[in-house]
N, C-alpha and C positions, 0 to 999 in steps of 0.2 A: 562427597560434598566439598572436602578440602581441595580436591584436585581442580575443580572448576572455578576456584577463586582467582586463578591467573589465566592469561591468554593462552599460554602454552599448555597449561593443564586442561583447558576447555577443548582445545584441538585434540589433545591426546585422549581425553575422556570420550569424545564423540567417536573417534576412530575405534577405541576399545569396545564401545557399545555396539557399533556396527559389526565388529568382528564377533562379538558374543552372539549377535543375532544370526550371523552366518553359521556359526557352530551349532546353535540351537536347531536351525532348520536342517542341517546335515544329520544331526543325531535323531531328530524327529522322523526324518525320511527312513532311517534305519530302525525306527521304533526302539531306540535305546532308552533304558531306564534313567540314564544320566541327563536326558533332555530337559526334564522338569527343573532340575537344579540350575540349568544354564539359562533359563528363560528370565529376562530382565523384568522388573516390576514397572507398573505405571509411574510410580514415584521417581524411579531412576530415569525414565524417559523424560519426565517433566523437569527434573533438575538439569539434565544436559541440554534440553531444548531451550530452557530459559537462559542458560549460560551462553548458548549460541546466539540467541537474539540480542543479548546485551553486548556481545562482541561484534555484532553485525555480520555474523556468519550464517546468512539466511539460506544459502544453497545447501550447506551442510545440514542445517535444521530440516530442510525439506527431505533430504535423504533419510533422516532419522524418522520423520513422520511416515515415510513409505516403509521403512523397516518395521515400524510399529504395526503397520497393517499386515506385513508378511508373517510376523511371528504371532499375530493374533492377540496382542496385548490390548486390553479394553481401556479406552480413553475416558477420563472424567471431565468435570467442569474446568479444572485448571488446564488440562490438556487442550481442550477446545479453545480457551483463551490464547494459549501459545500457538496453536494452529492458525488462529485468526491473525496474529501478529506476523507470522512467517509468510502467509499468503499475501498479506498486504505489502510487506517488504518486497516480495517478488512480483507484485503486480498481477497476481492470479485471481482475478475477480470471479471467474466462473467457479473456482474451488470454494471461494468464500460464500457465494450465493447458495451453495448446496446446504449450508447450515441453517438458513433463515427459516425454512418451514418447521424445523424442530425448535429453534430458539424462540420463535413466536409463540410456541405452545407451552413453554416452561412455566411452572407454577410461580406465583408471586414471591414466595420467600427466596427463590434462587434467581428470579428474573433480573434483579438489580445487579447481580454479578456479571451479567452478560451485556451490559450497556456498551462496553468497548467494541462489541461486534458491530453495532450500528454505526459507531464512529468510524471504524475502519472501512466498512462497506461504503459509506458516503464518500470517504476519501477516494476510493477507487472509482466510484461513479464520476467524480469530478476529474480524476486523472484520465479516464476514458472519454471525457467530454460528453458524457451521456446525461444530459439535463433532464430527460424524461424519467429515467430511473432514479435520479437524485431527488426530483420533485415527489415521485411516488414514495420514496423512503421517508422523506420529511413528512408527507401526509400520514404515513403509517405510524411514525413515532408520536405524532400529536393526536391522532384520532383512533388508533387501534392498539397502541402499546399497553394501555391501561386495562385491556380486556383479558389479561393473563388469568388462568384459573387460580382460585385461592388454594385449592388442594393439589397435592402432588399428582402429576399426570402419569398414570401407571404405564402407558406406552413408552414413556421416556425413562422409566426406571429399569428397563431392559435394554440390552445392546441394540442400537440402531446401526445399520450398515450404510456408511457414507462413502460413495465411490471416489477414487482419485482418478482424474482424467475423465474421459467420456464414460457415462454410465452404461452405454450400449455395447461396450467392448466385452467379449466373452472372458478375457483374461484380466479384466480391470481389477486393480487392487481396491480393497474396501476396508476402511477403518471401522472398528467396532466402538461405538460411542454411547455412553450412558449419560445423557444430558442432565438428569436429575441427581447426579452423584457428586457430592462435595465431601471429600475425605477429611476427616478430623486430623489426620496425620500429615496433611499436605504441608510441605516445608517452605514453599515459595509462593509469592504472588507476583503477577506481572504488573510492573509499575508503568503507568501511562507517561506521556510526554509532558504532562502538566497542563493546567487549565489554559495557558496561553496558546497551546498548540492543538488542543482538542477542538473538534467541530461539533460534537454532541456530548452533553454531560447529563448526569443524573442530579436533579435538584428537587427537593421536597417530594421525592417519590415519583417524579415525572421526568421523562427525557425531553430536553430542550436544545435548540441550536445555540451555540456560543456566538459571540460577535464575529469571530473568524468564520464560522460555518455559515452564518447569515450573509456575510460579505461575499464569500465565494459563490453562494447561491444567487445573489443579486448580479454579480459580474457575469456569471454564466448565462443568465436570462438576458441580460443587457446585450452581451455579444451576439446572442442568438436572435436579437430583436423580438423578444417575446415578453415584453413588460406586462402585457395584459394577462398572461398566464401567471406571472409572478404575483400580480395584484390579487388574482383570484385565490391563490394559495395563502397569501398574507391575510386577506380579509376573512378567509375561512378560519384561520388560526385565531385571529382577533375575536371573531364572534364566538368561537368555542371557549376561549380563555376567559372572556368577560372582564378583561382588564379595564381599569380606569384610563382616562385620557393621558394621565401622567405616566402610565405604565404601558402605553400602547406600542405594540411592535410595528404597526404600520406607520405611526408618527415618527418612531425612532428611525425607520428606514428613510422616510421622506426627509427628515432633518439631516441625516448622514449624507444623503444624496446631494442636498443643497450645499452643505459644508465641503463636499468633495467636488462641487462644480457640475454635477449632473442635473441641471435644472429641468431639462425636458423630461428626464426620467421621473424626477420628483413630481412634476406637474401631472404626468400620465397616471402615476399611482394615486395622486390626490383625486383626480377625476374619477378613477375606478372606485375609490372609496365612497365618493358621493353617490355614484350609481348604485352601489351595494348598500346604501343607507348606513354606512359606518360613521359614527360621530367623529368629527374632526375639530380639534380646538382652534380657536381664533389665532393663537400664536403660530400655528403651523402655516396658515395662510400668510400671515404677516412676515414670517421668516422668508418664504419664497418670494413675496413681493419685494422685500428689501434686497434680495439677491438679484432680482431682475433690474431693480433700480441701479444697483452697484455696477452691474455688467452692461448698463445702458441698453436695455432691451425694451423699448417703449411699447411695441405692439403686444408683447407677452405681458408686460406690466398692466397695461390698460385692460386686457382680456381678463386677467386675474382680479383686478379691481372690480370689474363688473360682476365677476363670479362671487366675490366677497359680499357685494351689496345684494346680489340676488339671493344669497344664502342668509341674508339679514343677520350677519355676524357682528357688524360694527354697531354697537349700542352705546359705546362711550364716545363722547365728543372728541376726546384727545386722540382716539384711534382714527376717527374720521380725518383729523388734522394730519396724522402720520401718513395716511393713504394719499392725501392731497399733496403733502410735501414731497412724498416719494415720487409721485408722477411728475411734479414740477421739477424735481431734481433730475429726472431722466431727460426732460426736454431741455433743461439748461446745461446739461452735461456734467452735473455733479453727482457723485455716488453716495451711497449710504453704507456705513460699516455694519457688517454682520456681528451679532452677538455670539459669544462663545457657546458651545454645546451646553445644554442645561442639565445633563446627567452623565454619569460615568459610562453608562452603556452607549449613549450617543457618541461620546468621545472615542471609546474603543471601536465602535462600529465604523466611525469615520476613518480612523487610522488604518484599520484592516481593509476598508473599501479602497482607499488610495493605494495601499500596498498591493492588493490583489489586482487592481486595474493595470498596474505597471508590469505585471507578469505576462509573458508571452509563452504559453505552454502548448501551442498548437502542434508543434513538431513532436513534443513529448507525448501528447495524446495519441498520435499516430504510432509511435513506438510501442505504447502499451497495447494498442489494438493488434498490431502486427505480431508482437511477441506472444500474445494470447493465442493467435492462430498457429504460430510455430509450435507452441507448447502442445496444443491439441493434436496436431498432426504427428508430432514426435511420440506422444503417448500412444497414438494409434498405429505406430510403426509405418506411417505414410510419409516416408522421408523425401520422396520426390516432390510432394506438395509442400513440405516444410522448406525444402531447398529453393523452390520457386519463390516463396515469400521472402526468404533471405536474399535472393538475388534481386527481388523487387525493391527491398530496402536499400540495397546498394545503388540500384538504377535511379531511384528518386532522391538519392543523397541523404538518406536517413541513417544515422550511425547506429549499428547494432549495439546492444548493451551486453553487460556481463551475462545477464539472463539469456539473451539470444544465443550466445555461444555455448552456454552451459546446457541448454536444452538440446542443441544439435549434437554436442559432444556425447552426452548421455545416450542419445538415440543411436548414434553410430557405434558407441561402445557396446550397447546391447546386442548389436549385430556383429561385433568383433571386427568392424571395418575401421581399423586404426589408420589406414592410409588417408582416408577422408579427413580424419582429425588433423593430420599434418597440414592439409590444405587450409583448414580453419585456423591453425596456428599461424600460418603465413599471413592470413588476412588480419589476425589480431596484431601481429607485429607491424604491419603496414599502417594500421590505425594508430598504433602507439607512436610510430615515427612522425605522424602528422600532428602529434600532440593530443590525441584523444585518450582519455583516461580509461584504461581497462585493467588497472592494477587491482587484483582481488585475490586473496589467498585461496579461497574456495575454488576459483577458476583455475589457478595455477596447479593446485593439488589434483584437480580433475584431469588436467592435461598431463601432468607428470605420471600419474598412475597408469594412464592409458598408453603413454609412450613407453613406459616400462613393459607393459603387457605386449605391446607390438614390437619391442626390440629396437626402438629408435633412441639409442643412447646419446647421440649428439644433442638431440633436443631435450633429453632428460637433464643433461649437464647445463644446457642453456637456461632451462627454467629454474634449476637449483641455484644458478648464479643470480638470476633475477630475484628470487626469494631472499637470498642473502643480502643483496643490495637494498632491498626494502625492509630488512629486519623481520622477515616472516619466519615463524617457526616451521621447521621441516621435520616430520615424523619419520625419523630414520628407520625405526623398527618396522613400520608399515611398508616402506619401500624395500627394505632388505628382505622382508618376508615375501613380498611379491616377486622380487628378483629370484630368490631361491626356489620359489614354486615353479617358475617358468624358465629360468635360464641358469640353473645351478651350475652346470658344467660347461657353459658357453665360454669358449676360448681359454679354458682353464690351463691347458698345457701349451698353448700357442703364444709366441712372442711376436712383436711387431716385425721383427726381422724374418719371421717365417711366412709372412703374408705374400700372396701371389700377385695381388693387385694393390694399387694405391688406396682404393676404396676399402679393401679388406684390412689393410694396415691401419687406416684411420679408425675403422670400426673396432679393431682390437684395442687400440689406445683408449677409445671412449669407454669400452667395457672395463678396461683396467682402471681407468680414472674413477669410474663409479664404484668399483670394488674398494678402491683406496678410500673414497669418501665415506663409505659405510664403515670400513674398518677403523678409520681414524676418529670417527665420531661415535 
């Protein structure tokens, strides 16, 4: 526990845990009695996983999740929450989706603890620009989430096997998860990013969209030109909730669209609400009418005025006067000032709607989709297919991410093809020269350990230098251990003057420099 309170301690603890797992597997293969004492507990995994998440070390956390599967440690509720955060950070939507069928069946007493799962899954649907899946998830949380069983689900009190990577692979890793297990001696809880950043929250025992989540949903539907589908979803939620007009989600959306300048979208939703026989307050019509007048849109204003009269909403003579003055103002070229949002929720929704509209995440969505394919092929050892997608990313000028390179490096490492990793390092350096940010400690450590295994000591020193420049902790014991395991006697008795070629002389100097780095530290 004390070790993971610092950044260096977290890196050290994660490497020690992985080393313990390797020793346990080695002893288990020999059927040694010592194996049992070497097996880490679920709580130890949870402590290190959470520390990695807080540090942003998501690639290392993913290695720990896989190690958990290899040694057969059973995951509990806290473990699942940690898995969820790791997979979301790494953009691995397919891994996250595997948990849904189980979490949907968790009993009511524990279901409230799993609400971050729905929040993180919705984030990934948006990041993948998958509006259909996002809409389906929103439908689920409003219409099906409350159907959790009251009593404990016996199927979920036993370990369920959740595969990592494709479930159809013969050698696929599988995590053992008991979804109905909440340990009393759990030491940590995952803290969310706060209400301002969450898309889904638990309120009064129900899951609901936050203003930010609703804003992202509106923007995605708007960009896809599918306002009709958005209206159907909103009206269905409205009818199920039975809210009053003052607490209407549809009216909040219309008002926020008006304040954000999306008048056509607001009018479309209003029309769809009328068709669905959803009650619309007079003030919503008047707000949109005022906006048309202010923006000098006479045709739209006249059409809405007729719509207001047809709906027989204007019963107060003063309102009739406002409509007439508004239309006269459009004709004369004078505008009407909009009133401020009437509720905090409308204000928040308007702010988030404007902010989300300004974002252009089209290229980012393509990165997530392509990375997902690379991850799948790398796990399946289909490296030719993975490399084709990587080349495609370069061809269409989409920058690979830290995750892109990590998946490829891990795949080549599993085949001990260290030469290919040197080519990837060359690509990484070219991107960095162009100002692209690929500075990540987990990625550097992955490169370093593989270059050590392959004997590429010039590149080892190069990465150690970069880690020093960026103030990154280097686990010297780990690198020393790897060096001694593979290159213990390499050039031990040779000097640079004994070299037969310039290349050999340079290599001897690099090995000597690495030995000195280990010895001096």
